[in-house]
gemmi code that builds the backbone of each chain (N, CA, C; Angstrom):
import gemmi

chains = {
    "A": [
        ("UNK", (87.525, 104.359, 62.362), (88.102, 104.624, 63.669), (87.949, 103.438, 64.585)),
        ("UNK", (88.510, 103.561, 65.769), (88.432, 102.486, 66.764), (87.009, 102.306, 67.261)),
        ("UNK", (86.572, 101.070, 67.356), (85.219, 100.816, 67.830), (85.069, 99.381, 68.301)),
        ("UNK", (84.005, 99.151, 69.066), (83.651, 97.811, 69.528), (82.201, 97.568, 69.149)),
        ("UNK", (81.949, 96.430, 68.564), (80.583, 96.039, 68.219), (80.243, 94.782, 68.993)),
        ("UNK", (79.235, 94.850, 69.814), (78.827, 93.665, 70.544), (77.351, 93.389, 70.322)),
        ("UNK", (77.006, 92.144, 70.606), (75.670, 91.656, 70.338), (74.638, 92.517, 71.030)),
        ("UNK", (73.605, 92.874, 70.288), (72.530, 93.661, 70.869), (71.751, 92.794, 71.848)),
        ("UNK", (71.322, 93.417, 72.901), (70.464, 92.687, 73.825), (69.017, 93.102, 73.670)),
        ("UNK", (68.196, 92.848, 74.646), (68.548, 92.031, 75.812), (68.570, 90.536, 75.481)),
        ("UNK", (69.333, 89.806, 76.285), (69.402, 88.361, 76.179), (68.732, 87.777, 77.425)),
        ("UNK", (67.794, 86.881, 77.202), (67.092, 86.235, 78.314), (67.303, 84.736, 78.215)),
        ("UNK", (67.830, 84.149, 79.284), (68.112, 82.716, 79.315), (67.533, 82.101, 80.573)),
        ("UNK", (67.367, 80.804, 80.511), (67.004, 80.044, 81.708), (68.284, 79.619, 82.417)),
        ("UNK", (68.152, 79.423, 83.706), (69.305, 78.970, 84.494), (69.889, 77.705, 83.885)),
        ("UNK", (71.207, 77.630, 83.883), (71.993, 76.498, 83.369), (72.103, 76.493, 81.849)),
        ("UNK", (71.555, 77.472, 81.177), (71.710, 77.556, 79.721), (73.114, 78.016, 79.366)),
        ("UNK", (73.475, 77.800, 78.096), (74.769, 78.234, 77.577), (74.655, 79.667, 77.084)),
        ("UNK", (75.678, 80.457, 77.393), (75.686, 81.867, 77.026), (76.808, 82.165, 76.049)),
        ("UNK", (76.467, 82.914, 74.999), (77.473, 83.534, 74.137), (77.060, 84.974, 73.893)),
        ("UNK", (77.980, 85.884, 74.118), (77.785, 87.284, 73.736), (78.927, 87.636, 72.783)),
        ("UNK", (78.562, 87.955, 71.554), (79.581, 88.225, 70.543), (80.150, 89.631, 70.678)),
        ("UNK", (81.437, 89.746, 70.385), (82.115, 91.035, 70.417), (83.184, 91.046, 69.343)),
        ("UNK", (83.185, 92.062, 68.507), (84.262, 92.280, 67.549), (84.770, 93.700, 67.703)),
        ("UNK", (86.009, 93.913, 67.318), (86.605, 95.228, 67.533), (87.313, 95.708, 66.269)),
        ("UNK", (87.449, 96.995, 66.175), (88.257, 97.638, 65.143), (89.244, 98.529, 65.860)),
        ("UNK", (90.521, 98.198, 65.739), (91.540, 98.965, 66.462), (92.857, 98.896, 65.706)),
        ("UNK", (93.678, 99.882, 65.939), (95.023, 99.852, 65.370), (95.947, 99.123, 66.340)),
        ("UNK", (96.976, 98.550, 65.818), (97.964, 97.912, 66.661), (97.454, 96.638, 67.307)),
        ("UNK", (97.896, 96.404, 68.527), (97.583, 95.176, 69.240), (96.937, 95.506, 70.583)),
        ("UNK", (95.629, 95.721, 70.575), (94.963, 96.133, 71.810), (94.874, 95.011, 72.820)),
        ("UNK", (94.666, 95.371, 74.069), (94.246, 94.424, 75.085), (92.726, 94.453, 75.146)),
        ("UNK", (92.152, 93.314, 75.419), (90.699, 93.165, 75.350), (90.140, 92.817, 76.722)),
        ("UNK", (88.947, 93.332, 76.996), (88.341, 93.192, 78.313), (86.849, 92.911, 78.191)),
        ("UNK", (86.336, 92.219, 79.194), (84.910, 92.193, 79.444), (84.681, 92.778, 80.836)),
        ("UNK", (83.806, 93.776, 80.891), (83.381, 94.367, 82.158), (81.930, 93.970, 82.403)),
        ("UNK", (81.564, 93.884, 83.685), (80.195, 93.542, 84.055), (79.661, 94.627, 84.991)),
        ("UNK", (78.407, 94.951, 84.805), (77.746, 95.962, 85.645), (76.501, 95.330, 86.233)),
        ("UNK", (76.570, 94.982, 87.512), (75.402, 94.429, 88.198), (74.440, 95.566, 88.534)),
        ("UNK", (73.174, 95.267, 88.710), (72.177, 96.319, 88.957), (72.581, 97.233, 90.103)),
        ("UNK", (72.596, 98.526, 89.829), (72.888, 99.511, 90.863), (74.352, 99.651, 91.216)),
        ("UNK", (75.227, 98.974, 90.491), (76.648, 99.017, 90.828), (77.465, 99.583, 89.667)),
        ("UNK", (78.744, 99.775, 89.923), (79.651, 100.270, 88.898), (80.190, 99.155, 88.027)),
        ("UNK", (81.144, 99.500, 87.199), (81.748, 98.530, 86.286), (82.816, 97.708, 87.000)),
        ("UNK", (82.772, 96.414, 86.795), (83.787, 95.535, 87.370), (84.447, 94.751, 86.248)),
        ("UNK", (85.750, 94.619, 86.330), (86.448, 93.816, 85.341), (86.081, 92.353, 85.539)),
        ("UNK", (85.623, 91.708, 84.475), (85.271, 90.290, 84.537), (86.453, 89.434, 84.093)),
        ("UNK", (87.025, 89.771, 82.944), (88.188, 89.040, 82.464), (88.905, 89.859, 81.400)),
        ("UNK", (90.110, 89.435, 81.080), (90.886, 90.184, 80.107), (91.840, 89.261, 79.369)),
        ("UNK", (92.333, 89.743, 78.213), (93.344, 89.041, 77.438), (94.215, 90.085, 76.767)),
        ("UNK", (95.509, 89.909, 76.837), (96.409, 90.964, 76.387), (97.102, 90.668, 75.065)),
        ("UNK", (97.009, 89.425, 74.568), (97.624, 89.149, 73.267), (96.863, 88.044, 72.570)),
        ("UNK", (97.132, 87.928, 71.293), (96.417, 86.976, 70.446), (96.505, 85.558, 71.013)),
        ("UNK", (95.357, 84.874, 70.950), (95.189, 83.493, 71.403), (95.139, 83.344, 72.916)),
        ("UNK", (95.315, 84.423, 73.654), (95.122, 84.358, 75.111), (93.665, 84.063, 75.405)),
        ("UNK", (93.427, 83.314, 76.474), (92.066, 83.092, 76.949), (91.941, 83.712, 78.322)),
        ("UNK", (91.013, 84.632, 78.473), (90.697, 85.170, 79.792), (89.569, 84.357, 80.395)),
        ("UNK", (89.626, 84.161, 81.712), (88.558, 83.400, 82.355), (88.369, 83.873, 83.787)),
        ("UNK", (87.115, 83.783, 84.239), (86.778, 84.188, 85.603), (85.332, 83.807, 85.866)),
        ("UNK", (85.064, 83.264, 87.016), (83.703, 82.932, 87.466), (82.961, 82.054, 86.446)),
        ("UNK", (83.670, 81.217, 85.732), (83.044, 80.339, 84.751), (82.901, 80.959, 83.370)),
        ("UNK", (83.189, 82.264, 83.256), (83.158, 82.936, 81.964), (84.515, 82.794, 81.279)),
        ("UNK", (84.467, 82.722, 79.939), (85.706, 82.649, 79.161), (85.569, 83.511, 77.903)),
        ("UNK", (86.709, 83.992, 77.435), (86.749, 84.675, 76.141), (88.150, 84.516, 75.588)),
        ("UNK", (88.253, 84.253, 74.292), (89.548, 84.040, 73.646), (89.817, 85.160, 72.656)),
        ("UNK", (90.996, 85.710, 72.719), (91.451, 86.808, 71.854), (91.762, 86.219, 70.477)),
        ("UNK", (90.903, 86.509, 69.505), (91.086, 85.983, 68.159), (91.479, 87.125, 67.237)),
        ("UNK", (92.771, 87.211, 66.952), (93.247, 88.338, 66.142), (92.771, 88.209, 64.699)),
        ("UNK", (92.707, 86.970, 64.197), (92.360, 86.782, 62.780), (90.930, 87.210, 62.485)),
        ("UNK", (90.060, 87.089, 63.484), (88.670, 87.510, 63.293), (88.347, 88.766, 64.096)),
        ("UNK", (89.347, 89.362, 64.714), (89.188, 90.543, 65.593), (87.978, 90.385, 66.503)),
        ("UNK", (87.958, 89.251, 67.218), (86.802, 88.963, 68.064), (87.238, 88.579, 69.468)),
        ("UNK", (86.296, 88.712, 70.402), (86.550, 88.377, 71.809), (85.206, 88.000, 72.413)),
        ("UNK", (84.638, 86.903, 71.934), (83.290, 86.497, 72.331), (83.283, 85.955, 73.760)),
        ("UNK", (82.289, 86.353, 74.522), (82.152, 85.897, 75.909), (81.272, 84.652, 75.959)),
        ("UNK", (81.708, 83.643, 76.713), (80.937, 82.410, 76.826), (80.886, 81.944, 78.273)),
        ("UNK", (79.784, 81.277, 78.591), (79.679, 80.579, 79.877), (78.815, 79.355, 79.655)),
        ("UNK", (79.269, 78.235, 80.171), (78.590, 76.977, 79.899), (77.247, 76.829, 80.603)),
        ("UNK", (77.108, 77.444, 81.784), (75.895, 77.236, 82.566), (75.656, 78.494, 83.403)),
        ("UNK", (74.729, 79.323, 82.940), (74.535, 80.606, 83.625), (73.668, 80.426, 84.866)),
        ("UNK", (73.818, 81.359, 85.792), (73.048, 81.377, 87.029), (72.244, 82.675, 87.106)),
        ("UNK", (71.238, 82.667, 87.957), (70.421, 83.883, 88.123), (71.302, 85.064, 88.512)),
        ("UNK", (72.320, 84.783, 89.312), (73.206, 85.848, 89.788), (74.079, 86.448, 88.681)),
        ("UNK", (74.075, 85.847, 87.506), (74.830, 86.409, 86.370), (74.055, 87.508, 85.657)),
        ("UNK", (72.837, 87.737, 86.041), (72.024, 88.788, 85.430), (72.703, 90.133, 85.639)),
        ("UNK", (73.028, 90.797, 84.536), (73.805, 92.036, 84.585), (73.936, 92.565, 83.161)),
        ("UNK", (74.608, 93.708, 83.047), (74.970, 94.226, 81.724), (76.445, 93.932, 81.493)),
        ("UNK", (76.778, 93.391, 80.346), (78.142, 93.002, 80.015), (78.678, 93.911, 78.906)),
        ("UNK", (79.867, 94.459, 79.152), (80.494, 95.383, 78.203), (81.812, 94.797, 77.711)),
        ("UNK", (81.957, 94.757, 76.411), (83.227, 94.434, 75.787), (84.013, 95.732, 75.608)),
        ("UNK", (85.325, 95.693, 75.788), (86.125, 96.918, 75.681), (87.547, 96.567, 75.268)),
        ("UNK", (88.247, 97.567, 74.710), (89.663, 97.360, 74.438), (90.463, 98.578, 74.845)),
        ("UNK", (91.749, 98.326, 75.049), (92.699, 99.370, 75.417), (93.887, 99.233, 74.488)),
        ("UNK", (94.178, 100.289, 73.745), (95.341, 100.225, 72.876), (96.605, 100.281, 73.703)),
        ("UNK", (97.552, 99.468, 73.363), (98.823, 99.477, 74.094), (99.797, 100.395, 73.389)),
        ("UNK", (100.592, 101.086, 74.158), (101.590, 101.973, 73.603), (100.988, 103.247, 73.050)),
        ("UNK", (101.838, 104.089, 72.521), (101.361, 105.341, 71.947), (100.729, 106.223, 72.980)),
        ("UNK", (99.815, 107.060, 72.589), (99.212, 108.009, 73.512), (97.745, 107.692, 73.782)),
        ("UNK", (97.296, 106.564, 73.313), (95.879, 106.255, 73.437), (95.672, 105.298, 74.587)),
        ("UNK", (95.324, 105.826, 75.769), (95.193, 104.980, 76.944), (93.756, 104.799, 77.370)),
        ("UNK", (92.827, 105.274, 76.577), (91.437, 105.200, 76.987), (90.847, 103.854, 76.634)),
        ("UNK", (89.914, 103.410, 77.462), (89.124, 102.232, 77.156), (88.030, 102.621, 76.164)),
        ("UNK", (87.870, 101.800, 75.136), (86.776, 101.965, 74.186), (85.790, 100.837, 74.435)),
        ("UNK", (84.542, 101.198, 74.711), (83.529, 100.228, 75.105), (82.528, 99.968, 73.990)),
        ("UNK", (81.951, 98.777, 74.028), (80.762, 98.497, 73.254), (79.537, 99.030, 73.972)),
        ("UNK", (78.372, 98.824, 73.369), (77.139, 99.398, 73.913), (76.601, 98.635, 75.114)),
        ("UNK", (77.114, 97.459, 75.356), (76.622, 96.675, 76.481), (75.506, 95.735, 76.071)),
        ("UNK", (75.464, 94.587, 76.729), (74.417, 93.593, 76.482), (73.789, 93.230, 77.807)),
        ("UNK", (72.491, 93.465, 77.913), (71.773, 93.124, 79.141), (71.427, 91.645, 79.124)),
        ("UNK", (71.868, 90.938, 80.140), (71.571, 89.518, 80.306), (70.630, 89.344, 81.485)),
        ("UNK", (69.542, 88.654, 81.248), (68.625, 88.290, 82.327), (68.544, 86.771, 82.364)),
        ("UNK", (68.812, 86.202, 83.531), (68.740, 84.761, 83.707), (67.568, 84.451, 84.633)),
        ("UNK", (66.650, 83.671, 84.139), (65.458, 83.297, 84.916), (65.633, 81.934, 85.573)),
        ("UNK", (65.080, 81.789, 86.794), (65.216, 80.499, 87.490), (64.427, 79.398, 86.793)),
    ],
    "B": [
        ("UNK", (89.675, 95.266, 100.507), (90.215, 95.506, 99.169), (90.005, 96.973, 98.795)),
        ("UNK", (91.051, 97.634, 98.315), (90.905, 99.047, 97.963), (89.903, 99.225, 96.826)),
        ("UNK", (89.194, 100.351, 96.874), (88.202, 100.610, 95.849), (88.128, 102.103, 95.548)),
        ("UNK", (87.582, 102.402, 94.395), (87.343, 103.786, 93.999), (85.967, 104.189, 94.537)),
        ("UNK", (85.897, 105.333, 95.162), (84.612, 105.808, 95.664), (84.225, 107.107, 94.960)),
        ("UNK", (82.925, 107.332, 94.878), (82.421, 108.541, 94.220), (81.283, 109.126, 95.037)),
        ("UNK", (81.245, 110.451, 95.080), (80.132, 111.150, 95.724), (79.714, 112.347, 94.881)),
        ("UNK", (78.430, 112.705, 94.902), (77.330, 111.924, 95.471), (76.963, 110.763, 94.560)),
        ("UNK", (76.067, 109.924, 95.003), (75.614, 108.839, 94.134), (74.615, 109.359, 93.108)),
        ("UNK", (73.880, 110.404, 93.486), (72.915, 110.999, 92.567), (72.905, 112.506, 92.788)),
        ("UNK", (73.000, 113.253, 91.709), (73.009, 114.714, 91.762), (71.946, 115.234, 90.806)),
        ("UNK", (71.055, 116.044, 91.337), (70.045, 116.681, 90.500), (70.351, 118.175, 90.468)),
        ("UNK", (70.345, 118.765, 89.282), (70.677, 120.177, 89.160), (69.828, 120.825, 88.084)),
        ("UNK", (69.778, 122.133, 88.130), (69.057, 122.898, 87.106), (70.008, 123.219, 85.965)),
        ("UNK", (69.472, 123.265, 84.774), (70.256, 123.640, 83.600), (70.951, 124.976, 83.839)),
        ("UNK", (72.213, 125.048, 83.461), (72.986, 126.268, 83.635), (73.768, 126.335, 84.929)),
        ("UNK", (73.481, 125.434, 85.851), (74.199, 125.412, 87.130), (75.513, 124.661, 86.991)),
        ("UNK", (76.422, 124.976, 87.893), (77.700, 124.277, 87.964), (77.563, 123.066, 88.873)),
        ("UNK", (78.195, 121.965, 88.488), (78.240, 120.796, 89.363), (79.678, 120.315, 89.485)),
        ("UNK", (79.980, 119.747, 90.619), (81.284, 119.120, 90.853), (81.045, 117.689, 91.304)),
        ("UNK", (81.588, 116.771, 90.551), (81.499, 115.362, 90.903), (82.830, 114.949, 91.506)),
        ("UNK", (82.737, 114.214, 92.597), (83.953, 113.897, 93.350), (84.270, 112.410, 93.317)),
        ("UNK", (85.551, 112.140, 93.338), (86.052, 110.767, 93.267), (87.264, 110.652, 94.188)),
        ("UNK", (87.358, 109.526, 94.867), (88.582, 109.204, 95.590), (89.153, 107.953, 94.950)),
        ("UNK", (90.216, 108.099, 94.150), (90.820, 106.933, 93.500), (91.519, 106.026, 94.517)),
        ("UNK", (91.943, 104.883, 94.062), (92.725, 103.982, 94.898), (94.045, 104.670, 95.247)),
        ("UNK", (94.443, 104.559, 96.494), (95.433, 105.485, 97.047), (96.795, 105.435, 96.367)),
        ("UNK", (97.249, 104.313, 95.882), (98.583, 104.281, 95.282), (98.546, 104.369, 93.763)),
        ("UNK", (97.386, 104.648, 93.203), (97.286, 104.784, 91.756), (97.748, 106.167, 91.317)),
        ("UNK", (98.207, 106.209, 90.079), (98.783, 107.442, 89.555), (97.984, 108.035, 88.401)),
        ("UNK", (97.072, 107.254, 87.848), (96.389, 107.656, 86.622), (94.896, 107.633, 86.862)),
        ("UNK", (94.225, 108.669, 86.397), (92.816, 108.846, 86.741), (92.021, 109.180, 85.489)),
        ("UNK", (90.773, 108.747, 85.509), (89.943, 108.853, 84.316), (88.511, 109.222, 84.698)),
        ("UNK", (87.840, 109.862, 83.777), (86.393, 110.022, 83.849), (85.776, 109.475, 82.563)),
        ("UNK", (84.698, 108.727, 82.754), (83.889, 108.209, 81.666), (82.447, 108.605, 81.953)),
        ("UNK", (81.617, 108.598, 80.916), (80.198, 108.797, 81.170), (79.377, 107.817, 80.349)),
        ("UNK", (78.161, 107.573, 80.833), (77.243, 106.656, 80.162), (75.865, 107.301, 80.145)),
        ("UNK", (75.479, 107.790, 78.988), (74.119, 108.280, 78.827), (73.197, 107.069, 78.838)),
        ("UNK", (72.034, 107.221, 79.447), (71.127, 106.100, 79.645), (70.896, 105.328, 78.347)),
        ("UNK", (71.173, 104.030, 78.406), (70.928, 103.170, 77.260), (72.011, 103.180, 76.211)),
        ("UNK", (73.072, 103.957, 76.457), (74.141, 104.053, 75.457), (75.456, 103.492, 76.008)),
        ("UNK", (76.478, 103.548, 75.191), (77.753, 102.967, 75.599), (78.485, 103.868, 76.581)),
        ("UNK", (79.406, 103.281, 77.292), (80.290, 104.037, 78.172), (81.310, 104.767, 77.299)),
        ("UNK", (81.448, 106.083, 77.537), (82.323, 106.907, 76.685), (83.441, 107.534, 77.517)),
        ("UNK", (84.618, 107.521, 76.985), (85.775, 108.154, 77.617), (85.628, 109.671, 77.563)),
        ("UNK", (85.934, 110.318, 78.685), (85.952, 111.777, 78.722), (87.384, 112.315, 78.774)),
        ("UNK", (88.141, 111.849, 79.785), (89.436, 112.464, 80.032), (90.305, 111.523, 80.861)),
        ("UNK", (91.607, 111.628, 80.640), (92.569, 110.945, 81.497), (93.522, 111.990, 82.081)),
        ("UNK", (94.081, 111.672, 83.241), (94.813, 112.669, 84.029), (95.989, 111.991, 84.701)),
        ("UNK", (97.156, 112.609, 84.554), (98.370, 112.057, 85.154), (99.325, 113.180, 85.488)),
        ("UNK", (99.951, 113.080, 86.633), (100.974, 114.050, 87.026), (100.416, 115.478, 86.976)),
        ("UNK", (99.197, 115.596, 87.478), (98.532, 116.896, 87.601), (98.222, 117.594, 86.291)),
        ("UNK", (98.105, 116.810, 85.233), (97.658, 117.422, 83.992), (96.876, 116.420, 83.146)),
        ("UNK", (96.083, 116.953, 82.242), (95.303, 116.102, 81.354), (96.233, 115.424, 80.358)),
        ("UNK", (96.089, 114.092, 80.251), (96.882, 113.332, 79.289), (96.172, 113.220, 77.945)),
        ("UNK", (94.879, 113.035, 78.020), (94.098, 112.883, 76.804), (92.663, 113.259, 77.118)),
        ("UNK", (91.971, 113.822, 76.136), (90.562, 114.129, 76.322), (89.803, 113.850, 75.035)),
        ("UNK", (88.540, 113.551, 75.186), (87.715, 113.274, 74.023), (87.064, 114.562, 73.533)),
        ("UNK", (86.391, 114.444, 72.393), (85.703, 115.613, 71.826), (84.533, 116.043, 72.703)),
        ("UNK", (84.077, 115.142, 73.561), (82.982, 115.493, 74.476), (83.475, 116.497, 75.521)),
        ("UNK", (84.714, 116.375, 75.897), (85.313, 117.153, 76.992), (85.657, 118.544, 76.474)),
        ("UNK", (84.623, 119.394, 76.385), (84.849, 120.747, 75.862), (85.152, 121.712, 77.002)),
        ("UNK", (85.077, 123.008, 76.696), (85.476, 124.026, 77.664), (84.567, 124.074, 78.890)),
        ("UNK", (83.427, 123.430, 78.821), (82.536, 123.399, 79.982), (83.000, 122.419, 81.051)),
        ("UNK", (83.917, 121.556, 80.673), (84.397, 120.526, 81.594), (85.802, 120.878, 82.096)),
        ("UNK", (86.068, 120.509, 83.323), (87.427, 120.615, 83.837), (87.630, 119.549, 84.897)),
        ("UNK", (88.883, 119.169, 85.093), (89.222, 118.196, 86.122), (90.320, 118.775, 86.998)),
        ("UNK", (90.359, 118.253, 88.214), (91.322, 118.784, 89.170), (91.626, 117.707, 90.200)),
        ("UNK", (92.858, 117.740, 90.677), (93.227, 116.911, 91.820), (93.633, 117.886, 92.915)),
        ("UNK", (92.664, 118.335, 93.691), (92.912, 119.444, 94.623), (93.808, 119.077, 95.806)),
        ("UNK", (93.883, 117.786, 96.110), (94.735, 117.355, 97.220), (95.263, 115.980, 96.876)),
        ("UNK", (95.803, 115.286, 97.840), (96.425, 114.009, 97.537), (95.467, 112.856, 97.344)),
        ("UNK", (94.156, 113.105, 97.561), (93.257, 111.965, 97.499), (92.065, 112.151, 96.568)),
        ("UNK", (91.615, 113.378, 96.352), (90.411, 113.581, 95.561), (90.728, 113.879, 94.099)),
        ("UNK", (89.780, 113.527, 93.244), (89.866, 113.820, 91.814), (88.466, 114.272, 91.412)),
        ("UNK", (88.343, 115.478, 90.904), (87.021, 116.041, 90.653), (86.786, 116.338, 89.177)),
        ("UNK", (85.522, 116.262, 88.799), (85.070, 116.664, 87.468), (84.078, 117.802, 87.668)),
        ("UNK", (84.338, 118.936, 87.044), (83.449, 120.084, 87.141), (82.799, 120.344, 85.787)),
        ("UNK", (81.516, 120.563, 85.819), (80.799, 121.014, 84.633), (80.306, 122.414, 84.944)),
        ("UNK", (80.770, 123.394, 84.192), (80.538, 124.800, 84.564), (79.079, 125.214, 84.401)),
        ("UNK", (78.483, 124.876, 83.311), (77.117, 125.292, 83.023), (76.402, 124.097, 82.399)),
        ("UNK", (75.691, 123.366, 83.235), (75.148, 122.090, 82.778), (74.067, 122.264, 81.724)),
        ("UNK", (74.027, 121.299, 80.820), (73.000, 121.246, 79.783), (72.193, 119.975, 79.985)),
        ("UNK", (71.015, 119.945, 79.397), (70.168, 118.762, 79.528), (70.904, 117.500, 79.080)),
        ("UNK", (71.670, 117.644, 78.005), (72.361, 116.480, 77.448), (73.538, 116.004, 78.295)),
        ("UNK", (73.846, 116.714, 79.373), (74.879, 116.244, 80.301), (74.331, 115.198, 81.265)),
        ("UNK", (73.025, 114.994, 81.259), (72.432, 113.972, 82.124), (72.995, 112.610, 81.739)),
        ("UNK", (73.604, 111.952, 82.696), (74.280, 110.680, 82.427), (74.793, 110.113, 83.743)),
        ("UNK", (75.306, 108.892, 83.679), (76.069, 108.314, 84.782), (77.534, 108.617, 84.519)),
        ("UNK", (78.203, 109.177, 85.499), (79.614, 109.532, 85.357), (80.445, 108.584, 86.223)),
        ("UNK", (81.386, 107.919, 85.574), (82.249, 106.968, 86.268), (83.669, 107.519, 86.374)),
        ("UNK", (84.212, 107.393, 87.543), (85.623, 107.676, 87.769), (86.372, 106.349, 87.763)),
        ("UNK", (87.600, 106.362, 87.288), (88.431, 105.158, 87.314), (89.863, 105.551, 87.619)),
        ("UNK", (90.616, 104.588, 88.122), (92.038, 104.831, 88.342), (92.816, 103.575, 87.996)),
        ("UNK", (94.088, 103.775, 87.687), (94.961, 102.643, 87.393), (96.360, 102.957, 87.880)),
        ("UNK", (97.169, 101.872, 87.967), (98.483, 102.036, 88.578), (99.495, 102.683, 87.673)),
        ("UNK", (99.497, 102.235, 86.402), (100.522, 102.753, 85.503), (99.989, 102.802, 84.096)),
        ("UNK", (100.580, 103.643, 83.315), (100.146, 103.921, 81.956), (100.893, 103.069, 80.952)),
        ("UNK", (100.339, 102.981, 79.792), (101.139, 102.604, 78.629), (101.180, 101.132, 78.324)),
        ("UNK", (100.736, 100.288, 79.247), (100.759, 98.861, 78.938), (99.334, 98.354, 78.834)),
        ("UNK", (99.087, 97.554, 77.861), (97.728, 97.124, 77.604), (97.134, 96.266, 78.695)),
        ("UNK", (97.942, 95.735, 79.582), (97.402, 94.833, 80.585), (96.974, 95.553, 81.846)),
        ("UNK", (97.102, 96.860, 81.914), (96.688, 97.560, 83.128), (95.188, 97.551, 83.306)),
        ("UNK", (94.751, 97.301, 84.505), (93.337, 97.304, 84.810), (92.929, 98.658, 85.327)),
        ("UNK", (91.872, 99.188, 84.782), (91.275, 100.404, 85.314), (90.173, 99.998, 86.277)),
        ("UNK", (90.262, 100.507, 87.498), (89.279, 100.203, 88.530), (88.241, 101.324, 88.558)),
        ("UNK", (86.990, 100.919, 88.467), (85.916, 101.894, 88.352), (85.190, 102.107, 89.675)),
        ("UNK", (84.738, 103.323, 89.892), (83.849, 103.616, 91.000), (82.417, 103.258, 90.653)),
        ("UNK", (81.507, 103.415, 91.620), (80.108, 103.023, 91.413), (79.322, 104.013, 90.559)),
        ("UNK", (79.894, 105.193, 90.302), (79.234, 106.154, 89.441), (78.424, 107.192, 90.197)),
        ("UNK", (78.279, 108.350, 89.558), (77.363, 109.402, 90.018), (76.354, 109.629, 88.914)),
        ("UNK", (75.088, 109.479, 89.274), (74.040, 109.753, 88.282), (73.718, 111.234, 88.330)),
        ("UNK", (73.969, 111.929, 87.232), (73.677, 113.353, 87.132), (72.398, 113.551, 86.333)),
        ("UNK", (71.454, 114.252, 86.932), (70.200, 114.575, 86.252), (70.106, 116.086, 86.143)),
        ("UNK", (70.013, 116.576, 84.904), (69.897, 118.016, 84.652), (68.467, 118.313, 84.225)),
        ("UNK", (67.820, 119.197, 84.988), (66.408, 119.509, 84.721), (66.264, 120.825, 83.970)),
    ],
}
model = gemmi.Model(1)
for chain_id, residues in chains.items():
    chain = gemmi.Chain(chain_id)
    for i, (resn, *xyz) in enumerate(residues, 1):
        res = gemmi.Residue()
        res.name, res.seqid = resn, gemmi.SeqId(i, " ")
        for name, pos in zip(("N", "CA", "C"), xyz):
            atom = gemmi.Atom()
            atom.name, atom.element = name, gemmi.Element(name[0])
            atom.pos, atom.b_iso = gemmi.Position(*pos), 0.0
            res.add_atom(atom)
        chain.add_residue(res)
    model.add_chain(chain)
structure = gemmi.Structure()
structure.add_model(model)
structure.setup_entities()
């Protein structure tokens, strides 16, 4: 069935370190892919998205590329900041048909230390 | 900037009691959703709602759950007889249009439900 597998956390980095959070998906058709972020005490916010193969989503220094051949959408940031500490969720949305729900991964807790 | 709001932020109830979680979606959106997140687990889809009826529901959304849009602005989730395992964070979301993969679902801050 449809699912998202993302890197288990927690991930702890020092400020300015390079970040990668792996995400792979199993879905029918051609889903759109998303990264959501949940800051402490807040709801889910869309961080970035990609709607077709080879698209790169980017926002706030974060990037992820839609890789259809490897069914992956890994999140990267070249230099993390303390303010990036949050839980990051990979998700997909199937396009077309009757399946309009977002399917989420388990989330990865990122802690960035000064 | 328009946002989805939810009330209350935290609800504590006794097992077997009814609870109603309230959401005000973004005003020009047409599609509404409820998700839940049990502590430490993934965010799970519960139900989607469009044109005053349920479009899709998950296996979690059994007869104890119901949704309603009682007026032009609110969207509610009712749990008729709460169980301990209903304790979770419940997120409401809304989006402008259905069917295209590029639509963004905007999430509210969540209601933490604790069933004792």
